[in-house]
N, C-alpha and C positions, 0 to 999 in steps of 0.2 A: 876444620871439623874433617879429621881423617878416619874413615873409616874400612876396614878391613874387607876384603872382597867377600867374606860370608853374611858380615851384617850389610852389605850394600845389595847383595842379590834379595836378602829379607826386606829390606827396605823397598825396593825395585818391584817385588812381590806385592807387599803392602798396597805400596801407591797404585799398581796395575790393578789388583781387585778392588781397590775404592773406585777407582775411574772405571771399570765394568760395572761395579756394584752400583753406580750413581746413573751411568748411561742405561741400564736395566731398570732401575727405580724409574727415570724420565720415560722409559717407554712404556713399562709394565704398568707404573703406578701414577706417576704425575700425568702423564699426556691424558689416558682415559680419563681421572680423574677432573682436569680441566675441561675435557668434552661435555661430561658429564653435569658438572656446576654450571658452564655457560648453556646447556639444552636446557636445564633447570629454571636457569634466568629468563631465556626466552618463554618457557611455558608459564610462570610466572607473570610475565608482562603480558602475554596472550590472556590470562585468566581474570587479569586485573582490568583489562581493556571488556573482555565479556560481563565483568561483574557491572561494571559502571552501566554497560548498554544495558543488562538489568535492571539495574536500579531506575535508569532512564524509561523502561517501559514501566515497571512498578507505579511510579511516579504518574505516567500517563494512564495507568487503566482506569481511574473513575471516569476521567474524560470520554475516553474510547468507550466504556461500557454504555455511559448516557447516552452516544451518538448512537451506539446500536439500537439500545433500547429504543432511541425514539426512531430511528430507523423501522426496527421492527414494529413498532405500533402506527407508523403512518404507510408502512406498506398495505399494497392490495391484498382484497382476502382471497384466498386460495378458492373459492369457487367460482368458476368463471363470469356466472353471469351477473354475480355479484360484484367482481372486479369492475368488467364494464358497466355497469351502473355507476360505480363510484367516479370511473375516469368522463364518464358523459355527462355526470350530476356535474363535478367540478368544470368540464367545458362549458359549459351553459351556465356556472355561476361567472365562471371568469367573463364570459362574452358578454354578459347582463352588465357586468362592475365596468367594463369597457368600452361597452356601447359599439362592438361591433359586431357584424353580423358573418355568421360562420356557415359557410354556404356547402360544404361538404366534409365529412370524418370517415374515414378508412380505416378500422382496425384490424389489427393482426396480431394473433398470437405468436410468439417465439416459446420454445425449452430449449433453453440453452446449455441446462445443467440439472442434476437429478434435486439440486439445493434450493434452485431459483429459476422463473422464466418471467417474461416480460410481455407485456401486453402493449404493443404500438399501434400507435393513431397516426396518421398524416392528416392536417385539418387543413383545410382553405378557408380563409377569411378576408373580409374585405372592408376597409374604413381609410380613415386619413392617417396620417404619421402617427398624431398625438392619440387617437384609440387605438391603433396597431402597437404604438408604444407601452400604452397601460395594458394592453390584453397579457404582452408578453412578462409586465411586471406582475401581474395577478399568478400566470403560471407560475414564475419563478417566486416567488413568496410562499406559496401555496404551503401546507403542511403535506401536502398529500406525495408519496414515493413516485414523483415524477421525476422526466431528466428531458430537457430540450435537446435533442440530438441534432438538427438540423432545421436552418430557417432560408426562406426563399422570400424575396420582396421583390413585387413588379407594379410599374407603375401602369393603371389601366386609361389614363389619357394623358396629354402633351404636357399639361401642367403639374402632372403630377399628385393632384390634389386628392385623385382616388387610388389606392393601392392596393395591391392582392396580397397576402401574407399566406404561404403555404409554410407548414409548422409539424415537425416531426417529433412528436413527443412519445416516450417508452416509461411505463409503469411498472415497479419491481411488486412481483409477487415472491415470498419466500414459502418453499415447500419444507421448511426444516423440522423435526419433530418438536414437538411441547416442551419447553425445560421446567423444571421443576424446580 
């Protein structure tokens, strides 16, 4: 393939222009296009994860709403005296069911947030291991929205036949507006 110098110049010019065109195409068109493609793929992957999480939340909606409804219906009343009365009635019911002697009850209100507050009680009770265990069982299985925060157990005699239970419970009072 013998080319005269003029054809050779044209061929080299065409090859150089094609090379520069390919380089520019790579830098200006193909590079940004690939970056955009990879960014979109990452975004699609993230959106698929978020959709899967949303579907899980939607699937759990009914159990969560049922739990919330149960909690809201068993919460203490907003009225202070009514809330105290419900907790004291429950303490009486639990102590009678377990046959323990409640020696002291120290109630205290705590306003933690605008949406809820707690009615806390420190209860001292005496009995043997079986009756105090039954008392704790009664507290835990009751539908009333109370939670055992702390337990202290001490022996009153050397044989540990008589025990003293220090129990700290808190009851939930919701201050939310009524739902329609």
